[in-house]
N, C-alpha and C positions, 0 to 999 in steps of 0.2 A: 425517501422514496418521492421521484417526481412522478407527475398526475400520468406523463406520457408513461414510463417505464410501468404504471401499474395498469393500466390501459392494456399493453402491449401482453402484458403476463397472463391477460383474463382473454388473451387470441393461441396462446401456445396448445402444442399438442403434447410436446413435451420440452421440460428444463431440465437440462445437465446443471449440474450445481458442486462446487465446492463441499460442503458438507448437506446433506439431504434435514439431517435434522434443524440446521439453523435456519435454511431456508424453508423449513415447512413451518417455523414460527412466524417467519414472514407472511407467507401466503395466507396462515390461518387469519393472521391481523386485517388481510383484505380481502379475507373469504374467501380466496381462489383455490379451486382443487384444479390439481393436474399430475399428471404423471412425472417422478422425478428419477434422474439419472448421478448417480456419482460421478465425478468429475475432476479428481484432484489432481496433485501432484504425482502419486503414486500410482495411477492408473488412468492418467491425462490420453498418452497413446493407444488405448485400448476403447477407450469411451468415444474417443474420435472419429475412430472407425464405427461404432453404433450410433453417435450423431450423423454423421454423412450417411450413412445406411436409412436413418428415417427420412432422413432430406430427401433421398433419391426417391422413397415410396411417397414424398409429395406433401409431409408433414412440417409444420411450423417447429422451428426449435429456438429454445432461448440458452443462454448462460450464463449464472448468476456467479460470482465469488461471495466470501464470507462478508466481505467489508473492502472498501477501496475499490478500485477499478482493477477488472482481470488483466492478465498477462503482465500488469503493474506490479512485481514481488509478490504477484497470485499465478495460478495457472491460469491458462487460456491460450497460449502462443502456440502450441501444440495443436489445438482443437481448432482457430483460428487457420493455419495454414492448412491440415487437413481437409477443411469443408471447401477450401478457396480452390484446394489441388481438384476436387472432387465438383467443380463447377458451379459452387452455388456461393449467393452474394451474402456478407457478413455487416450488419450496418450495426453502429454503436450507441448505445444508451446512455449518456453523462451522465453520470453523478458523483457522488460526494469523493475526493479523490486528499487522500493526506498529504501530498506533495503538493499540488494546486492550492489548497488548503491552507497549509500550510506558508508556503510563498507569497501568499496574499495578506496575509498579518505578521509578516516576522520583521518588516523596517528595511529590509534589506536594500540597499541601493545599487547593487552587482546587476551589472549588462546581461551575464550570462549565467546558469546555474545547471549545476549536472545534477541529473538522478543517479547516485548511487544505490541505494536500495539498503538491506543488510550488507553489512561487513561479514567475512568470516567467524564461528564463532572462537579457531582457534586464535591465540595471544597473540603469534608470531605474524602471522595472515593479517591478522586484522591491522594491528600496528605497522605494518610495511604498508598496505594501501592506504592506512591513514598517513602517511607520511607523503606518498605520492600525492593525496590529493589536494594537500595542503599546498605542496610547493608547485601547485596549477595556477595558486594567484585565483580563481576561479569560485565561486560562492556553490558549495554541494550540499545536499539534502541525503539523510541517513535514517534508514527506519534501525528502531531495535528495541528489546526486548527490556520487560523492567529486571531482567536477572543480569541485565549486564550494560544496563546505562552508564552508573557510575564509575563504573570502569572504564568506558568510552570518553566521560567526561574528564576523569584521570589521564588519560592520553592526550586528550586535547589541548587541555593544561599544561603538560609538560612537553608537548611540540611545539607549541603557540598560543602560550596563555592572554593574548593581548585579542584573537581574533573573538568577534561580535558572534553570541550562539544565542539562536532562537529554540527553544523547545516544547513540541505542543504534543500532549498528551489526551489520549480519549477522545481525539475530536470529532467534533457534529455530537457526540454523545453528553450522557447525563453529566458526568465529571468532568470537563472539559477544561483545560488549562492550560496557561503558554507563559513560558517563564524565560526569560530576558538577560544579557549580561555577558559576561566572559563564562569561559567553561567552568570555570573554578566557583564564582558567583554563582551559576544556575546549579550546581552541583549541590552545594550551599543549602538553596531554596528546598532543593528534590528531599536533602534528609531533614531541614528544618520543618517541612510540612509533611514529611512522610506520605510523599505522593511516587508508591513505588509500585502502584496499583496501573493495569492496563497498558497497551504500547504506545511507542514514545517514537517521536519526527522531530527528527534533530536540525535545524539550518545553521549551516558556517559560512559566513563570511569568507568573500576572496578577495578583499579589501583590510589590509593589517592596519589599516588609519580611518576604519568605520566609525 
């Protein structure tokens, strides 16, 4: 958390958040008390209406996703559009982003990087989209769960075993780790070290001669 973010939280009348339980822990850590409103993927449209109504009443409202950056593979886009349509200003408070964090340490030399986020959990769709991304010869970043990371790396090995890969796990957290090499090498490292906990971010180079 940045100093600016903490100080901003103290000024709010209402905080919309992806998970009120997680956000409450954060607020308690900084000794901040304020009203919370659930705003997750399943109820974002309705929550956005409540936020717009609160803003129309002159209240100051914030939004916090569980981790990372709102609207970047997280809820927030619907909320932003509704608030702007209601005539209110939306100001971002930059914080930790898995995408930017991974790109900064992956060692990739690609000029362009595509952010794809989570692929479909369905094998056919996932493999089809992965082939498309590899065919573009542009670096890309994926997010993946611990339940599918090994299968993703298997698919990458099958489609293009020479691509350079950098995987970040639990970035900015206690068990932060980075693994680099080919998809097959990284997969072996994950299995050897038994590092299948937490969320994974995957950088895949667009340059086959990386």
